[in-house]
C-alpha positions in Angstrom: 0.0 0.0 0.0 1.9 3.1 -1.3 1.3 6.8 -0.7 2.9 9.1 -3.3 3.4 12.8 -2.7 4.8 14.9 -5.5 5.9 18.4 -4.5 6.2 20.0 -7.9 9.0 22.4 -8.7 7.0 25.5 -9.4 9.6 27.9 -8.0 7.8 30.7 -6.1 4.4 29.0 -6.2 3.1 25.8 -4.6 1.6 22.7 -6.2 1.4 19.3 -4.5 -0.1 16.1 -5.8 -1.0 13.2 -3.5 -2.0 9.8 -4.7 -3.4 7.6 -2.0 -3.2 3.8 -1.6 -6.7 3.6 -3.0 -5.8 5.9 -5.9 -7.5 9.0 -4.7 -6.2 12.1 -6.4 -5.6 15.0 -4.0 -4.0 18.3 -4.8 -2.8 21.2 -2.7 -2.7 24.5 -4.6 -2.3 25.1 -8.3 1.0 27.0 -8.9 2.7 27.0 -12.3 6.4 26.4 -12.8 8.8 27.3 -15.6 12.1 26.2 -16.9 13.6 29.1 -18.8 10.9 29.9 -21.4 8.9 26.8 -21.0 5.9 26.9 -18.5 5.1 23.7 -16.5 1.5 23.1 -15.6 1.3 20.2 -13.0 -2.5 19.6 -13.3 -2.3 19.5 -17.1 0.6 17.1 -16.8 -1.5 14.8 -14.5 -4.4 14.9 -16.9 -2.6 14.4 -20.1 0.4 12.2 -19.1 -1.0 10.4 -16.0 -4.6 10.0 -17.0 -6.1 11.8 -14.0 -9.6 12.7 -15.0 -10.9 14.1 -11.8 -9.5 15.5 -8.5 -11.0 13.8 -5.5 -10.0 16.4 -3.0 -8.6 19.9 -3.9 -7.1 22.2 -1.3 -6.5 25.8 -2.2 -4.6 27.5 0.6 -5.4 31.1 -0.3 -6.2 33.2 -3.3 -2.8 34.5 -4.4 -1.6 34.2 -8.0 1.3 31.9 -7.3 -1.1 29.4 -5.6 -3.9 29.6 -8.1 -2.1 30.0 -11.5 -3.6 26.8 -12.8 -7.1 27.4 -11.4 -8.8 26.8 -14.8 -7.5 23.3 -14.7 -8.7 22.8 -11.2 -12.1 23.8 -12.5 -11.8 21.4 -15.5 -10.9 18.5 -13.2 -14.1 19.1 -11.3 -13.0 18.3 -7.7 -15.4 16.1 -5.7 -14.5 18.1 -2.6 -12.9 21.5 -2.3 -11.2 22.9 0.8 -10.3 26.6 0.8 -10.5 29.6 3.3 -14.2 30.1 2.5 -14.5 33.0 4.9 -12.3 35.0 2.3 -14.8 36.5 -0.2 -14.4 38.4 -3.4 -14.7 41.8 -1.7 -11.7 41.0 0.5 -9.4 41.4 -2.5 -7.9 44.7 -3.6 -9.0 44.4 -7.2 -7.4 47.7 -8.1 -4.0 46.2 -7.4 -4.7 43.2 -9.7 -3.7 43.5 -13.3 -6.4 43.2 -15.9 -4.7 40.1 -17.3 -4.8 38.4 -13.9 -8.4 39.3 -12.9 -9.8 36.3 -14.7 -7.8 34.0 -12.4 -9.3 35.4 -9.3 -12.8 35.5 -10.8 -12.5 31.8 -11.6 -11.3 31.1 -8.1 -14.3 32.7 -6.5 -16.7 31.2 -9.0 -15.3 27.8 -8.1 -15.5 28.5 -4.4 -19.1 29.5 -4.7 -20.0 26.2 -6.2 -19.0 24.3 -3.1 -21.3 25.7 -0.4 -22.5 22.4 1.2 -20.7 20.5 4.0 -19.2 17.3 2.6 -20.1 14.0 4.2 -16.9 12.8 6.0 -17.9 9.2 5.7 -17.3 9.4 1.9 -14.7 12.2 1.9 -11.3 11.4 0.3 -9.7 12.9 3.4 -11.1 10.0 5.5 -8.5 7.3 6.1 -11.2 4.6 5.7 -11.9 5.9 2.2 -8.4 6.5 0.9 -6.5 3.6 2.3 -5.3 4.8 5.7 -4.0 8.4 4.9 -5.2 11.0 7.4 -5.6 14.5 6.1 -6.4 17.3 8.5 -6.8 20.9 7.6 -6.8 24.0 9.8 -7.8 27.5 8.8 -6.9 30.7 10.7 -9.8 33.1 10.5 -9.2 35.9 13.0 -6.2 37.8 11.4 -6.4 41.0 9.4 -7.7 40.4 6.0 -5.3 42.9 4.6 -2.8 40.1 4.5 -4.3 37.0 2.9 -1.2 35.0 3.7 -2.4 34.8 7.3 -5.6 33.0 6.1 -3.8 30.1 4.4 -5.2 26.6 4.9 -2.7 24.4 6.8 -2.7 20.7 5.8 -1.3 17.8 7.8 -0.8 14.5 6.0 -0.2 11.4 8.1 0.5 7.9 6.9 2.5 4.8 8.1 4.1 6.7 11.0 5.2 9.7 8.9 3.8 13.2 8.8 4.0 16.1 6.3 3.0 19.7 7.3 2.0 22.1 4.4 1.4 25.6 5.7 0.7 27.7 2.6 2.0 31.3 3.2 1.1 31.7 6.9 3.0 34.4 8.8 3.5 35.0 12.5 0.0 36.4 13.3 -1.8 33.3 12.0 0.8 31.0 13.6 0.0 32.6 16.9 -3.7 32.0 16.3 -3.2 28.4 15.4 -0.8 27.6 18.2 -3.5 28.7 20.7 -5.4 25.7 19.5 -4.8 22.5 21.5 -6.0 20.3 18.5 -3.6 22.0 16.1 -0.6 21.5 18.4 -1.5 17.9 19.0 -1.9 17.2 15.2 1.4 18.8 14.2 3.4 16.8 16.8 5.7 14.4 15.1 6.0 16.3 11.8 8.7 14.7 9.7 8.6 17.0 6.6 7.8 20.7 6.8 7.2 22.8 3.6 8.6 26.2 4.6 5.9 28.8 5.0 5.9 31.7 2.4 8.6 30.1 0.4 11.3 30.3 3.0 11.1 34.0 3.6 11.5 35.5 7.1 8.0 36.9 6.8 6.7 33.3 7.2 9.1 32.1 9.8 7.8 31.7 13.4 10.3 30.3 15.9 7.6 29.3 18.4 6.2 26.8 15.9 9.4 24.8 16.4 8.6 24.3 20.1 6.0 21.8 18.8 7.7 20.3 15.8 11.2 19.0 15.0 11.1 18.1 11.3 13.7 15.9 9.7 13.4 17.7 6.4 12.4 21.3 5.6 11.6 22.0 1.9 12.0 25.6 0.5 10.5 26.5 -2.8 11.1 29.9 -4.3 12.0 31.6 -7.5 15.7 32.5 -8.3 15.1 36.3 -7.9 13.1 36.2 -4.7 13.9 36.2 -1.0 14.6 32.8 0.7 15.8 34.8 3.7 15.1 32.3 6.4 17.0 29.3 5.0 19.7 29.5 7.6 17.2 29.5 10.4 15.4 26.5 8.9 18.6 24.5 8.3 19.4 24.8 12.0 16.0 23.5 12.9 15.9 20.4 10.7 17.3 17.3 12.3 18.3 15.6 9.0 17.1 12.5 7.2 18.7 9.9 5.0 17.1 10.0 1.6 17.7 8.5 -1.8 18.6 10.5 -4.9 17.3 9.2 -8.2 20.1 11.2 -10.0 22.8 9.7 -7.9 22.1 6.0 -8.6 20.2 5.6 -5.2 23.2 6.9 -3.3 22.2 7.9 0.3 22.4 11.6 0.9 21.9 13.5 4.2 19.4 16.3 3.7 19.2 19.2 6.1 
């Protein structure tokens, strides 16, 4: 029984694909990557090259361009269940600051969000371990922070399977970390995190030292573009305990990752 998690290289954005032991297709965000002049669309790749016809469970952490760049393909893959910060509504965005060419992305996001206004039945939800083959997927949404910074309303996802745990925080910054760490259920759920995706692409704006009073990840993954600010990398490297992994490009040579 295998769980596969692909953390796509989309530079500054975020795009994650989870395939459960029962072949449920789960996505977290819809960022777009690029290699020089060639754009990479993870959802399009899954559809055309891997035969994925529908997303079972889609998580959109928050409505920022680098997390919803492929939103039309999310719509096309017709998620059975959608998780997003549904308390963020269309009027919370500063539409004057959004370029005309990008406005369609955000319109599509909110149109998609409006389609999912009923509470899903957990007994049949793909996040239920009894449905997906033993993978536990928990989400937490900070709701009390200032809406002037949508980063602080990012959905946090915890994926647990076979004794390992992955924590995906979106772009949360200290105010939302403070809110979440006041929740007993959140602190209990993140305990034992093995892999942490650095919040807000490894920038100091997303770093919150108090979080690491509750987690001691073996690996911390930082994804950012070459011209942006991965300014908290040194802090994260000191906080990761290290893990032996296998590199496909090194003929399965064991490499210590910190």
